[in-house]
N, CA, C and O atoms as a DFTB+ gen file, in Angstrom:
780 C
 N C O
     1  1       5.963      13.846      -3.485
     2  2       6.557      12.553      -2.996
     3  2       7.831      12.568      -2.317
     4  3       8.694      13.395      -2.613
     5  1       7.991      11.684      -1.412
     6  2       8.984      11.884      -0.276
     7  2      10.965      11.637      -2.005
     8  3      11.111      11.428      -3.210
     9  1      11.680      11.844      -0.952
    10  2      13.173      12.122      -2.062
    11  2      13.324      11.042      -1.606
    12  3      12.797      10.630      -0.572
    13  1      14.327      10.232      -2.577
    14  2      15.145       8.997      -1.623
    15  2      15.648       9.075      -0.258
    16  3      15.611       8.230       0.636
    17  1      16.164      10.351      -0.275
    18  2      17.560       9.757       1.223
    19  2      15.653      10.091       2.003
    20  3      16.074       9.628       3.063
    21  1      14.855      10.278       2.180
    22  2      13.965      10.692       3.497
    23  2      12.949       9.526       3.122
    24  3      11.909       9.977       3.600
    25  1      12.748       8.772       2.773
    26  2      12.475       7.612       2.065
    27  2      12.799       6.219       2.436
    28  3      12.140       5.201       2.648
    29  1      14.422       6.633       2.440
    30  2      15.215       5.781       3.019
    31  2      15.054       5.627       4.499
    32  3      15.063       4.522       5.041
    33  1      14.886       6.921       5.238
    34  2      15.446       7.752       6.613
    35  2      13.810       6.916       7.184
    36  3      13.779       6.087       8.093
    37  1      12.699       7.343       6.475
    38  2      10.877       7.116       6.980
    39  2      11.418       5.905       7.428
    40  3      11.800       5.682       8.577
    41  1      11.445       4.858       6.150
    42  2      11.311       3.054       5.931
    43  2      12.045       2.776       7.395
    44  3      11.426       2.011       8.133
    45  1      13.405       3.359       7.937
    46  2      13.873       2.789       9.199
    47  2      13.365       2.873      10.249
    48  3      13.163       2.080      11.169
    49  1      13.116       4.109      10.039
    50  2      12.352       4.560      10.810
    51  2      11.080       3.886      11.648
    52  3      10.916       4.011      12.862
    53  1      10.372       3.281      10.908
    54  2       9.116       2.877      10.583
    55  2       8.851       1.385      10.076
    56  3       7.824       0.774       9.778
    57  1      10.702       0.938      10.113
    58  2      10.583      -0.611      10.685
    59  2      10.900      -1.342      11.680
    60  3      10.811      -2.554      11.873
    61  1      11.614       0.262      12.837
    62  2      11.796      -0.067      14.395
    63  2      10.797       0.011      14.732
    64  3      10.423      -1.033      15.266
    65  1       9.653       1.219      14.693
    66  2       8.313       1.236      15.107
    67  2       7.443       0.315      14.878
    68  3       6.324       0.248      15.386
    69  1       7.977      -0.514      14.015
    70  2       7.095      -1.814      13.605
    71  2       7.338      -3.071      14.550
    72  3       6.359      -3.666      15.001
    73  1       8.805      -3.539      14.897
    74  2       9.899      -4.105      15.262
    75  2       8.532      -3.783      16.415
    76  3       7.469      -4.347      16.159
    77  1       8.595      -3.017      17.469
    78  2       8.204      -2.229      18.785
    79  2       6.252      -3.106      19.163
    80  3       5.842      -3.461      20.268
    81  1       5.667      -3.178      18.125
    82  2       4.334      -3.401      18.088
    83  2       4.320      -5.201      18.799
    84  3       4.975      -6.238      18.698
    85  1       3.121      -4.675      19.516
    86  2       2.357      -6.666      19.956
    87  2       2.757      -7.928      18.775
    88  3       2.121      -7.790      17.730
    89  1       3.560      -8.933      18.794
    90  2       4.345      -9.508      17.589
    91  2       3.280     -10.094      16.679
    92  3       3.534     -10.431      15.523
    93  1       1.890     -10.222      17.322
    94  2       0.439     -10.578      16.566
    95  2       0.172      -9.880      15.402
    96  3      -0.001     -10.222      14.232
    97  1       0.182      -8.129      16.374
    98  2       0.119      -6.994      14.931
    99  2       1.466      -7.133      14.294
   100  3       1.627      -7.660      13.193
   101  1       2.154      -6.778      14.822
   102  2       3.944      -7.186      13.883
   103  2       3.875      -8.010      12.728
   104  3       3.908      -7.693      11.539
   105  1       3.810      -8.732      13.084
   106  2       3.593     -10.040      12.228
   107  2       2.789      -9.482      10.645
   108  3       3.186      -9.338       9.489
   109  1       1.380      -9.270      11.415
   110  2       0.410      -9.008      10.355
   111  2       1.270      -7.454       8.953
   112  3       1.335      -7.365       7.727
   113  1       1.668      -6.694       9.975
   114  2       2.116      -5.745       8.845
   115  2       3.500      -6.250       7.826
   116  3       3.722      -5.949       6.653
   117  1       4.498      -7.337       8.997
   118  2       5.545      -7.356       8.236
   119  2       4.831      -8.395       7.013
   120  3       5.603      -8.634       6.084
   121  1       3.489      -9.014       6.915
   122  2       2.537      -9.609       5.624
   123  2       2.320      -8.352       4.734
   124  3       2.670      -8.292       3.556
   125  1       1.841      -7.575       5.273
   126  2       1.422      -6.555       4.248
   127  2       2.473      -6.093       3.930
   128  3       2.373      -5.548       2.831
   129  1       3.781      -6.013       4.485
   130  2       5.134      -5.858       3.885
   131  2       5.401      -6.504       1.870
   132  3       5.649      -6.011       0.769
   133  1       5.197      -7.520       2.338
   134  2       6.056      -8.674       1.698
   135  2       4.823      -8.560       0.664
   136  3       5.214      -8.377      -0.489
   137  1       3.185      -8.637       0.838
   138  2       2.351      -8.305      -0.187
   139  2       2.107      -7.741      -0.739
   140  3       1.319      -7.942      -1.664
   141  1       3.018      -6.052      -0.288
   142  2       2.702      -4.654      -1.135
   143  2       4.428      -5.442      -2.121
   144  3       4.861      -5.414      -3.272
   145  1       4.709      -5.823      -1.269
   146  2       5.816      -5.932      -2.926
   147  2       5.652      -6.702      -3.899
   148  3       6.069      -6.538      -5.046
   149  1       4.846      -7.843      -3.347
   150  2       4.702      -8.726      -4.647
   151  2       4.045      -8.582      -5.813
   152  3       4.257      -9.149      -6.885
   153  1       2.851      -7.408      -5.392
   154  2       1.973      -6.465      -6.250
   155  2       2.123      -5.435      -6.765
   156  3       1.821      -5.121      -7.916
   157  1       2.842      -4.505      -5.561
   158  2       3.294      -3.227      -6.398
   159  2       3.924      -3.278      -8.341
   160  3       3.555      -2.793      -9.410
   161  1       5.186      -4.301      -7.777
   162  2       5.474      -4.117      -9.227
   163  2       4.576      -4.623     -10.745
   164  3       4.882      -4.156     -11.842
   165  1       3.564      -5.539     -10.574
   166  2       2.475      -5.529     -11.649
   167  2       1.954      -5.273     -11.527
   168  3       1.092      -6.127     -11.735
   169  1       1.170      -3.663     -10.950
   170  2       0.186      -2.402     -11.117
   171  2       1.237      -1.024     -11.700
   172  3       0.714       0.034     -12.049
   173  1       2.599      -1.209     -11.732
   174  2       3.304      -0.147     -11.949
   175  2       3.066       0.460     -10.688
   176  3       3.036       1.671     -10.909
   177  1       2.874       0.240      -9.434
   178  2       3.481       1.203      -7.829
   179  2       5.238       1.060      -7.855
   180  3       5.778      -0.045      -7.896
   181  1       5.947       2.238      -7.828
   182  2       6.557       2.594      -6.975
   183  2       6.878       1.282      -5.261
   184  3       6.266       1.349      -4.194
   185  1       7.680       0.560      -5.529
   186  2       7.851      -0.872      -4.239
   187  2       8.032       0.173      -3.138
   188  3       7.440       0.100      -2.062
   189  1       8.928       1.205      -3.483
   190  2       9.649       1.991      -1.835
   191  2       8.521       2.387      -1.543
   192  3       8.118       1.720      -0.590
   193  1       7.455       3.464      -2.009
   194  2       6.619       3.921      -1.482
   195  2       5.364       2.946      -1.153
   196  3       4.616       3.161      -0.199
   197  1       5.257       2.180      -1.775
   198  2       4.577       1.311      -1.576
   199  2       4.829       0.420       0.273
   200  3       3.871       0.328       1.040
   201  1       5.918       0.006       0.561
   202  2       6.814      -0.316       1.704
   203  2       6.408       0.634       2.509
   204  3       5.942       0.517       3.642
   205  1       6.569       1.429       1.990
   206  2       6.171       2.936       3.286
   207  2       5.177       2.720       4.105
   208  3       5.246       2.557       5.323
   209  1       3.529       2.716       2.913
   210  2       2.887       2.707       3.543
   211  2       2.494       1.776       4.172
   212  3       1.603       1.879       5.015
   213  1       3.363       0.190       3.742
   214  2       2.669      -1.141       4.596
   215  2       2.866      -0.763       6.080
   216  3       2.005      -0.831       6.958
   217  1       3.971      -0.407       6.194
   218  2       5.077      -0.277       7.000
   219  2       4.002       0.424       7.885
   220  3       3.652      -0.291       8.824
   221  1       3.338       1.740       7.823
   222  2       3.005       2.312       8.547
   223  2       1.358       2.934       8.319
   224  3       0.914       4.079       8.404
   225  1       0.768       1.739       8.024
   226  2      -0.679       1.442       7.976
   227  2      -1.778       1.918       9.559
   228  3      -2.705       2.645       9.914
   229  1      -0.624       0.674      10.139
   230  2      -1.716      -0.172      11.433
   231  2      -0.637       0.553      12.915
   232  3      -0.666       0.433      14.140
   233  1      -0.133       0.994      12.327
   234  2       0.983       2.189      13.985
   235  2       0.408       2.035      15.023
   236  3       0.934       1.571      16.034
   237  1      -0.896       2.447      14.912
   238  2      -2.104       2.909      15.406
   239  2      -3.461       2.126      15.611
   240  3      -4.608       2.551      15.749
   241  1      -2.846       0.572      15.581
   242  2      -4.141      -0.744      15.557
   243  2      -3.938      -1.138      16.791
   244  3      -4.976      -1.572      17.291
   245  1      -2.518      -1.181      17.879
   246  2      -3.159      -1.402      19.042
   247  2      -3.889      -0.906      20.535
   248  3      -4.348      -1.182      21.643
   249  1      -3.406       0.478      19.052
   250  2      -4.516       1.652      20.955
   251  2      -5.737       1.411      21.528
   252  3      -6.292       0.789      20.622
   253  1      -6.323       1.466      22.193
   254  2      -7.411       1.119      22.834
   255  2      -8.575       2.152      22.923
   256  3      -8.447       3.261      23.442
   257  1      -9.787       1.650      22.336
   258  2     -11.147       2.473      21.321
   259  2     -10.989       3.892      21.967
   260  3     -10.942       4.978      21.389
   261  1     -10.881       3.473      24.001
   262  2     -10.629       4.963      24.029
   263  2      -9.802       6.177      23.722
   264  3     -10.041       7.384      23.713
   265  1      -8.777       5.459      23.480
   266  2      -7.601       6.211      23.332
   267  2      -7.514       6.516      21.738
   268  3      -6.856       7.537      21.545
   269  1      -7.922       6.006      20.720
   270  2      -8.425       6.632      19.565
   271  2      -9.041       7.753      19.500
   272  3      -8.685       8.684      18.778
   273  1     -10.361       7.759      20.512
   274  2     -10.894       8.800      20.434
   275  2     -10.342       9.915      20.772
   276  3     -10.340      10.956      20.114
   277  1      -9.969       9.766      21.573
   278  2      -9.247      10.518      22.838
   279  2      -8.178      11.405      21.228
   280  3      -8.581      12.394      20.616
   281  1      -7.087      10.783      20.992
   282  2      -5.824      10.819      20.106
   283  2      -6.682      11.914      18.897
   284  3      -6.253      13.020      18.569
   285  1      -7.862      11.325      18.415
   286  2      -8.626      11.564      17.442
   287  2      -8.960      13.220      17.529
   288  3      -8.610      14.150      16.803
   289  1      -9.768      13.168      18.705
   290  2     -10.396      14.281      19.094
   291  2      -9.249      15.610      19.862
   292  3      -9.623      16.772      20.015
   293  1      -7.928      15.127      20.239
   294  2      -7.131      15.864      19.989
   295  2      -6.534      16.207      18.909
   296  3      -5.943      17.280      19.030
   297  1      -6.427      15.594      17.627
   298  2      -6.187      16.059      16.398
   299  2      -6.895      16.822      15.757
   300  3      -6.428      17.194      14.681
   301  1      -7.880      17.193      16.048
   302  2      -9.691      17.501      15.751
   303  2      -9.123      16.645      14.455
   304  3      -8.081      16.768      13.811
   305  1     -10.075      15.857      14.352
   306  2     -10.638      15.321      13.408
   307  2     -12.186      14.752      13.577
   308  3     -12.822      14.264      12.642
   309  1     -12.354      14.801      14.036
   310  2     -13.795      14.910      14.549
   311  2     -14.510      13.628      14.156
   312  3     -14.586      13.485      12.936
   313  1     -14.920      12.900      14.706
   314  2     -15.358      11.313      14.122
   315  2     -16.492      11.622      13.879
   316  3     -17.080      12.572      14.394
   317  1     -17.039      10.694      12.886
   318  2     -18.299      10.551      12.704
   319  2     -18.749       9.705      13.464
   320  3     -17.979       9.220      14.293
   321  1     -20.608       9.122      13.397
   322  2     -21.341       8.312      14.099
   323  2     -20.758       6.846      14.152
   324  3     -20.325       6.168      15.084
   325  1     -20.827       6.741      13.539
   326  2     -20.123       5.567      12.736
   327  2     -18.934       5.117      13.540
   328  3     -18.984       4.228      14.390
   329  1     -17.563       5.988      13.111
   330  2     -16.280       5.951      13.902
   331  2     -16.514       6.115      15.090
   332  3     -16.233       5.099      15.726
   333  1     -17.146       7.432      16.086
   334  2     -17.592       6.863      17.603
   335  2     -17.713       5.682      18.056
   336  3     -17.054       5.167      18.959
   337  1     -18.779       5.105      17.279
   338  2     -19.645       3.515      17.269
   339  2     -18.516       2.075      17.508
   340  3     -18.399       1.084      18.229
   341  1     -17.653       2.962      16.048
   342  2     -16.414       1.557      16.184
   343  2     -14.974       2.315      15.751
   344  3     -14.650       2.334      14.564
   345  1     -14.078       2.975      16.845
   346  2     -13.367       3.388      17.312
   347  2     -12.043       2.941      16.390
   348  3     -11.357       3.703      15.709
   349  1     -11.932       1.994      16.498
   350  2     -11.361       1.280      15.406
   351  2     -11.108       1.906      13.820
   352  3     -10.030       1.678      13.272
   353  1     -11.727       2.375      13.411
   354  2     -11.911       2.712      12.063
   355  2     -11.471       4.107      12.138
   356  3     -11.599       4.747      11.094
   357  1     -10.870       4.851      13.380
   358  2      -9.891       5.760      12.861
   359  2      -8.695       5.837      13.594
   360  3      -8.220       6.759      14.256
   361  1      -8.069       4.058      13.220
   362  2      -7.033       4.155      13.420
   363  2      -6.258       4.302      11.856
   364  3      -5.047       4.413      12.044
   365  1      -6.562       4.331      10.561
   366  2      -5.534       4.693       9.828
   367  2      -5.513       6.268       9.882
   368  3      -4.642       6.980       9.382
   369  1      -6.407       6.603      10.439
   370  2      -6.378       8.115      10.275
   371  2      -4.565       8.799      10.856
   372  3      -3.712       9.597      10.466
   373  1      -4.781       7.942      11.867
   374  2      -4.218       8.365      13.123
   375  2      -2.628       7.767      12.903
   376  3      -1.684       8.556      12.873
   377  1      -2.514       6.922      12.817
   378  2      -1.514       5.810      11.559
   379  2      -0.995       7.283      10.068
   380  3       0.198       7.512       9.871
   381  1      -1.461       7.602       9.727
   382  2      -1.018       8.322       8.541
   383  2      -0.099       9.752       9.874
   384  3       1.109       9.874      10.080
   385  1      -1.057      10.428      10.391
   386  2      -1.142      11.357      10.998
   387  2       0.426      11.043      11.867
   388  3       1.339      11.845      11.668
   389  1       0.560      10.358      12.412
   390  2       2.029       9.716      13.276
   391  2       3.294       9.677      12.026
   392  3       4.381      10.209      12.255
   393  1       3.092       9.192      11.090
   394  2       3.571       8.617      10.180
   395  2       4.035      10.107       9.681
   396  3       5.260      10.184       9.579
   397  1       3.430      11.135       9.395
   398  2       3.836      12.386       8.865
   399  2       4.544      13.167      10.056
   400  3       5.662      13.683      10.038
   401  1       3.558      13.126      11.168
   402  2       4.773      13.985      12.258
   403  2       5.399      13.582      13.042
   404  3       5.912      14.321      13.882
   405  1       5.625      11.855      13.028
   406  2       6.554      11.423      13.973
   407  2       8.035      10.899      12.925
   408  3       9.132      10.977      13.479
   409  1       7.993      10.485      11.728
   410  2       8.364       9.521      10.541
   411  2       9.013      10.526      10.075
   412  3      10.228      10.614      10.251
   413  1       8.335      11.421       9.425
   414  2       8.674      12.732       8.673
   415  2       7.973      12.606       7.156
   416  3       8.254      13.539       6.405
   417  1       7.131      11.612       6.637
   418  2       6.462      11.293       5.793
   419  2       6.064      12.338       4.806
   420  3       5.311      12.996       5.523
   421  1       6.059      12.812       3.892
   422  2       5.414      13.764       3.494
   423  2       4.673      13.945       2.015
   424  3       4.310      14.878       1.299
   425  1       4.668      12.430       1.989
   426  2       4.074      11.836       0.372
   427  2       2.504      11.720       1.003
   428  3       2.023      10.955       1.839
   429  1       1.877      12.944       0.138
   430  2       0.099      12.949       0.337
   431  2      -0.346      11.427       0.406
   432  3      -0.676      10.829       1.430
   433  1      -0.289      10.900      -0.924
   434  2      -0.118       9.772      -1.769
   435  2      -0.214       8.319      -0.827
   436  3      -1.043       7.416      -0.941
   437  1       0.916       8.428       0.124
   438  2       1.548       7.300       1.389
   439  2       0.290       7.382       2.148
   440  3      -0.746       6.743       2.334
   441  1       0.929       8.573       2.529
   442  2      -0.195       8.759       3.584
   443  2      -2.118       8.721       3.236
   444  3      -2.942       8.829       4.144
   445  1      -2.419       8.580       2.037
   446  2      -3.458       8.441       1.976
   447  2      -4.173       6.859       1.938
   448  3      -5.304       6.501       2.269
   449  1      -3.286       6.270       1.521
   450  2      -2.834       4.898       1.362
   451  2      -3.200       4.420       3.231
   452  3      -3.999       3.658       3.776
   453  1      -2.099       5.373       3.713
   454  2      -2.983       4.762       5.078
   455  2      -4.074       5.092       5.886
   456  3      -4.779       4.548       6.736
   457  1      -3.956       6.303       5.259
   458  2      -5.824       6.695       6.351
   459  2      -6.848       5.640       5.496
   460  3      -7.830       5.090       5.994
   461  1      -6.428       5.500       4.214
   462  2      -7.947       4.669       4.077
   463  2      -8.404       3.276       3.936
   464  3      -9.474       2.782       3.581
   465  1      -6.737       2.557       4.502
   466  2      -6.506       1.240       3.953
   467  2      -7.482       0.203       4.546
   468  3      -7.406      -1.001       4.302
   469  1      -8.320       0.720       5.273
   470  2      -9.428       0.161       6.219
   471  2     -11.049       0.533       5.665
   472  3     -11.704      -0.502       5.543
   473  1     -11.583       1.403       5.418
   474  2     -12.426       1.653       4.556
   475  2     -12.009       1.950       2.948
   476  3     -12.920       1.313       3.478
   477  1     -11.871       2.048       2.459
   478  2     -11.386       2.709       1.088
   479  2     -11.691       3.943       1.020
   480  3     -11.431       4.644       1.998
   481  1     -12.380       4.589      -0.258
   482  2     -12.905       6.198      -0.592
   483  2     -12.822       5.935      -2.014
   484  3     -12.170       5.191      -2.747
   485  1     -13.819       6.915      -2.150
   486  2     -14.448       7.528      -3.608
   487  2     -12.647       7.477      -4.215
   488  3     -11.769       7.123      -3.429
   489  1     -12.344       7.834      -5.517
   490  2     -11.416       8.330      -5.726
   491  2      -9.668       8.060      -5.818
   492  3      -8.854       8.913      -6.172
   493  1      -9.295       6.400      -5.327
   494  2      -8.416       6.042      -4.508
   495  2      -7.325       5.901      -5.597
   496  3      -7.643       5.711      -6.771
   497  1      -6.147       5.986      -5.233
   498  2      -4.977       6.041      -6.322
   499  2      -5.082       3.938      -6.468
   500  3      -5.826       3.123      -5.921
   501  1      -3.956       3.791      -7.450
   502  2      -3.622       2.737      -7.631
   503  2      -2.914       2.130      -6.015
   504  3      -3.298       1.121      -5.423
   505  1      -2.029       2.885      -5.657
   506  2      -0.835       2.933      -4.588
   507  2      -2.408       2.841      -3.329
   508  3      -2.671       1.673      -3.045
   509  1      -2.989       3.494      -2.908
   510  2      -4.050       3.328      -2.364
   511  2      -5.099       2.466      -2.150
   512  3      -5.771       2.270      -1.138
   513  1      -5.157       1.834      -3.571
   514  2      -5.629       0.714      -4.104
   515  2      -5.030      -0.590      -3.108
   516  3      -5.400      -1.110      -2.055
   517  1      -4.123      -0.753      -3.878
   518  2      -2.906      -1.579      -3.268
   519  2      -2.979      -2.020      -2.011
   520  3      -3.180      -3.195      -1.706
   521  1      -2.829      -1.148      -1.277
   522  2      -2.801      -0.764       0.394
   523  2      -3.610      -2.070       0.759
   524  3      -3.261      -3.208       1.070
   525  1      -5.293      -1.215       0.537
   526  2      -6.248      -1.998       1.213
   527  2      -6.544      -3.044       0.466
   528  3      -7.588      -3.641       0.728
   529  1      -5.800      -3.456      -0.505
   530  2      -6.367      -4.904      -0.611
   531  2      -5.528      -5.753      -0.296
   532  3      -5.865      -6.937      -0.253
   533  1      -3.950      -5.272       0.064
   534  2      -2.997      -6.793       0.858
   535  2      -3.364      -6.381       2.239
   536  3      -2.980      -7.226       3.048
   537  1      -3.976      -5.373       2.786
   538  2      -4.421      -5.578       4.177
   539  2      -5.186      -6.413       4.605
   540  3      -5.470      -6.756       5.752
   541  1      -5.607      -6.823       3.372
   542  2      -6.836      -7.985       3.957
   543  2      -6.886      -8.813       2.954
   544  3      -8.009      -9.292       2.797
   545  1      -5.761      -9.307       1.909
   546  2      -5.388     -10.411       1.995
   547  2      -4.362     -11.099       2.168
   548  3      -4.227     -12.145       1.533
   549  1      -3.435     -10.683       3.040
   550  2      -2.234     -11.501       3.282
   551  2      -2.266     -12.732       4.068
   552  3      -2.970     -12.760       5.078
   553  1      -1.739     -13.518       3.799
   554  2      -1.768     -14.998       4.584
   555  2      -2.590     -15.360       5.879
   556  3      -3.484     -16.163       6.143
   557  1      -1.734     -14.206       6.707
   558  2      -2.535     -14.319       8.130
   559  2      -4.212     -14.602       8.191
   560  3      -4.941     -15.427       8.742
   561  1      -4.376     -13.502       7.356
   562  2      -5.962     -13.048       7.496
   563  2      -6.766     -14.124       6.935
   564  3      -7.844     -14.552       7.346
   565  1      -5.658     -14.720       5.329
   566  2      -6.398     -15.931       4.988
   567  2      -6.695     -16.941       6.016
   568  3      -7.805     -17.469       5.952
   569  1      -6.017     -17.241       6.803
   570  2      -5.742     -18.432       7.572
   571  2      -7.565     -18.414       8.476
   572  3      -8.295     -19.398       8.597
   573  1      -7.878     -16.890       9.001
   574  2      -9.062     -16.789       9.957
   575  2     -10.495     -16.382       9.208
   576  3     -11.606     -16.477       9.730
   577  1     -10.138     -15.793       7.533
   578  2     -11.087     -16.024       6.906
   579  2     -11.296     -16.589       5.878
   580  3     -11.888     -15.786       5.157
   581  1     -11.102     -17.885       5.170
   582  2     -11.452     -18.436       3.717
   583  2     -12.317     -17.425       2.844
   584  3     -12.140     -17.354       1.627
   585  1     -12.905     -16.939       3.259
   586  2     -13.937     -16.120       2.172
   587  2     -13.057     -14.754       1.504
   588  3     -13.589     -13.849       0.862
   589  1     -11.712     -14.848       1.800
   590  2     -10.720     -14.227       1.164
   591  2     -10.038     -14.372       0.066
   592  3      -9.575     -13.639      -0.808
   593  1     -10.083     -15.599       0.332
   594  2      -9.490     -16.434      -1.369
   595  2      -9.806     -15.998      -2.369
   596  3      -8.834     -15.940      -3.121
   597  1     -11.152     -15.456      -3.033
   598  2     -11.307     -15.712      -3.471
   599  2     -10.603     -13.545      -4.024
   600  3      -9.912     -13.125      -4.952
   601  1     -11.327     -12.827      -2.789
   602  2     -10.279     -11.685      -3.397
   603  2      -8.283     -11.340      -3.408
   604  3      -7.682     -10.280      -3.588
   605  1      -7.754     -12.759      -3.133
   606  2      -6.929     -13.223      -3.575
   607  2      -6.277     -13.233      -4.645
   608  3      -5.240     -12.681      -5.009
   609  1      -7.328     -14.239      -5.327
   610  2      -7.215     -14.920      -6.379
   611  2      -7.457     -13.377      -7.482
   612  3      -6.678     -13.055      -8.379
   613  1      -8.148     -12.967      -7.272
   614  2      -8.359     -11.600      -7.748
   615  2      -7.259     -10.612      -8.191
   616  3      -7.046     -10.102      -9.291
   617  1      -6.555     -10.482      -6.877
   618  2      -5.634      -9.443      -6.569
   619  2      -4.170      -9.591      -7.636
   620  3      -3.252      -8.816      -7.907
   621  1      -4.528     -11.059      -8.066
   622  2      -3.229     -11.127      -9.371
   623  2      -3.796     -10.368     -10.055
   624  3      -3.238      -9.281     -10.205
   625  1      -5.014     -10.573     -10.699
   626  2      -6.082      -9.897     -12.124
   627  2      -6.329      -8.170     -12.223
   628  3      -6.401      -7.168     -12.934
   629  1      -6.380      -8.692     -11.037
   630  2      -6.904      -6.269     -10.645
   631  2      -7.298      -6.359      -9.998
   632  3      -8.102      -7.214      -9.625
   633  1      -6.675      -5.014      -9.320
   634  2      -6.870      -4.429      -7.773
   635  2      -8.435      -4.008      -8.095
   636  3      -9.235      -4.188      -7.177
   637  1      -8.723      -3.685      -8.826
   638  2     -10.694      -2.776      -9.085
   639  2     -10.994      -4.302      -8.239
   640  3     -11.295      -4.480      -7.059
   641  1     -10.810      -5.155      -9.197
   642  2     -11.837      -6.330      -9.134
   643  2     -11.651      -7.265      -7.823
   644  3     -12.537      -8.110      -7.688
   645  1     -10.726      -7.246      -6.925
   646  2     -10.717      -7.315      -5.902
   647  2     -10.724      -6.641      -4.465
   648  3     -10.785      -7.054      -3.307
   649  1     -10.647      -5.617      -4.984
   650  2     -11.410      -4.205      -3.667
   651  2     -12.441      -4.257      -3.916
   652  3     -12.934      -3.558      -3.031
   653  1     -13.380      -4.656      -4.629
   654  2     -14.972      -5.334      -5.292
   655  2     -15.054      -5.986      -4.270
   656  3     -15.340      -5.662      -3.118
   657  1     -14.683      -7.321      -4.919
   658  2     -14.677      -8.406      -3.450
   659  2     -14.983      -8.162      -2.271
   660  3     -16.037      -8.480      -1.722
   661  1     -13.842      -7.427      -1.681
   662  2     -13.389      -7.286      -0.532
   663  2     -14.931      -5.972       0.279
   664  3     -15.542      -5.735       1.321
   665  1     -14.827      -5.618      -0.895
   666  2     -15.975      -4.549      -0.535
   667  2     -17.459      -5.442      -0.653
   668  3     -18.252      -5.623       0.271
   669  1     -17.522      -5.691      -1.365
   670  2     -18.961      -6.697      -1.109
   671  2     -19.105      -7.928      -0.262
   672  3     -20.058      -8.628      -0.605
   673  1     -18.496      -8.317       0.624
   674  2     -17.848      -8.929       1.605
   675  2     -18.064      -8.559       2.586
   676  3     -18.757      -9.170       3.399
   677  1     -17.461      -7.312       2.809
   678  2     -17.730      -6.410       3.755
   679  2     -19.408      -5.393       4.051
   680  3     -19.709      -4.802       5.088
   681  1     -20.167      -5.480       2.867
   682  2     -20.950      -4.979       2.853
   683  2     -22.043      -6.120       3.799
   684  3     -22.632      -5.982       4.871
   685  1     -21.965      -7.137       2.913
   686  2     -23.056      -8.230       3.386
   687  2     -22.282      -8.024       4.665
   688  3     -22.620      -6.951       5.166
   689  1     -21.419      -8.620       5.341
   690  2     -21.294      -8.899       6.795
   691  2     -21.862      -8.101       7.685
   692  3     -22.442      -8.533       8.681
   693  1     -21.715      -6.578       7.333
   694  2     -22.132      -5.822       7.981
   695  2     -23.775      -5.594       8.019
   696  3     -24.505      -5.028       8.833
   697  1     -24.053      -6.366       6.637
   698  2     -25.897      -6.265       7.233
   699  2     -26.086      -7.539       7.601
   700  3     -27.254      -7.893       7.763
   701  1     -25.347      -8.206       7.748
   702  2     -25.578      -9.448       8.598
   703  2     -25.380      -9.497       9.964
   704  3     -25.957     -10.333      10.660
   705  1     -24.701      -8.767      10.361
   706  2     -24.007      -8.836      11.183
   707  2     -25.122      -7.204      12.327
   708  3     -25.218      -7.231      13.554
   709  1     -25.680      -6.183      11.515
   710  2     -26.159      -5.190      11.675
   711  2     -25.428      -4.059      12.400
   712  3     -25.818      -3.371      13.343
   713  1     -24.139      -4.034      11.651
   714  2     -23.170      -3.432      12.007
   715  2     -23.159      -1.526      10.458
   716  3     -23.325      -1.505       9.239
   717  1     -22.859      -0.275      11.569
   718  2     -23.636       0.496      10.572
   719  2     -21.824       0.763       9.886
   720  3     -20.746       0.633      10.467
   721  1     -22.220       1.275       8.083
   722  2     -21.602       0.954       7.363
   723  2     -21.385       2.387       7.063
   724  3     -22.167       3.238       6.639
   725  1     -19.714       2.470       7.495
   726  2     -18.888       3.990       6.983
   727  2     -19.377       4.900       6.127
   728  3     -18.225       5.313       6.260
   729  1     -19.941       5.676       5.341
   730  2     -19.880       6.246       4.287
   731  2     -18.617       6.180       2.847
   732  3     -18.747       6.534       1.676
   733  1     -17.024       5.357       3.842
   734  2     -16.237       6.013       2.533
   735  2     -16.499       4.674       1.861
   736  3     -16.762       4.638       0.659
   737  1     -16.422       3.342       2.758
   738  2     -16.755       2.062       2.284
   739  2     -18.479       2.331       1.135
   740  3     -18.278       1.865       0.013
   741  1     -19.247       2.654       1.212
   742  2     -20.440       2.579       0.288
   743  2     -19.655       3.938      -0.644
   744  3     -20.407       4.161      -1.593
   745  1     -18.671       4.709      -0.688
   746  2     -18.732       5.270      -1.843
   747  2     -17.142       4.779      -2.721
   748  3     -16.383       5.371      -3.488
   749  1     -17.172       3.643      -2.222
   750  2     -15.387       3.462      -2.523
   751  2     -16.139       1.990      -3.603
   752  3     -15.537       1.793      -4.659
   753  1     -17.159       1.221      -3.357
   754  2     -17.887       0.561      -3.739
   755  2     -18.930       1.145      -4.893
   756  3     -18.860       0.947      -6.106
   757  1     -19.639       1.702      -4.372
   758  2     -20.609       2.924      -5.735
   759  2     -19.318       3.241      -6.752
   760  3     -19.611       3.118      -7.941
   761  1     -18.438       3.488      -6.575
   762  2     -17.627       4.117      -7.495
   763  2     -17.427       3.158      -8.111
   764  3     -17.532       3.509      -9.286
   765  1     -17.068       1.558      -8.046
   766  2     -16.252       0.291      -8.645
   767  2     -17.639      -0.062      -9.384
   768  3     -17.358      -0.634     -10.437
   769  1     -18.487       0.015      -9.286
   770  2     -19.618      -0.388      -9.562
   771  2     -20.345       0.057     -10.851
   772  3     -21.089      -0.693     -11.483
   773  1     -20.037       1.502     -11.236
   774  2     -19.898       2.438     -11.930
   775  2     -19.017       2.672     -13.104
   776  3     -19.118       3.011     -14.283
   777  1     -18.198       2.370     -12.329
   778  2     -17.039       2.748     -12.778
   779  2     -16.264       1.171     -13.796
   780  3     -15.159       1.264     -14.330
């Protein structure tokens, strides 16, 4: 886990990095931070750790697909076929890598929250579930996708219920659009269905 001084240092450096992101992405990240602050206490999650994860989750989101693939291969991440067909799925793993290497974040749970915020996975911690959910229910995304309103309502009651709603929505959209499903999405959803 990050020590208090390291957390403050990482947080300040991440805030500077976020300020340099394209404006739309920067604003999204700041809204995710606010949602993380709002919900973390409700679920007994350390707010500082949630803020650091929220600040770092989309550091690589603005990269072009070809650059995401190049970075993933250079880092030895071995992208799956699904990730090769949709390289944007790599931005969480690459953001987590950047958080560790450039910003000194050593808290594995914080890094996992950034790494899996897009797809989810089986065995997610409360912090991971929080970042997965708040990334999708922040008010800016709600304006563009009214279907997310139910997940936002559920997030005030249960992170698991909100996740289930979001994963169900993702699966239905993927089936309707003919998108491949990332195995982590399937594993996360299956775990919630049997849990």
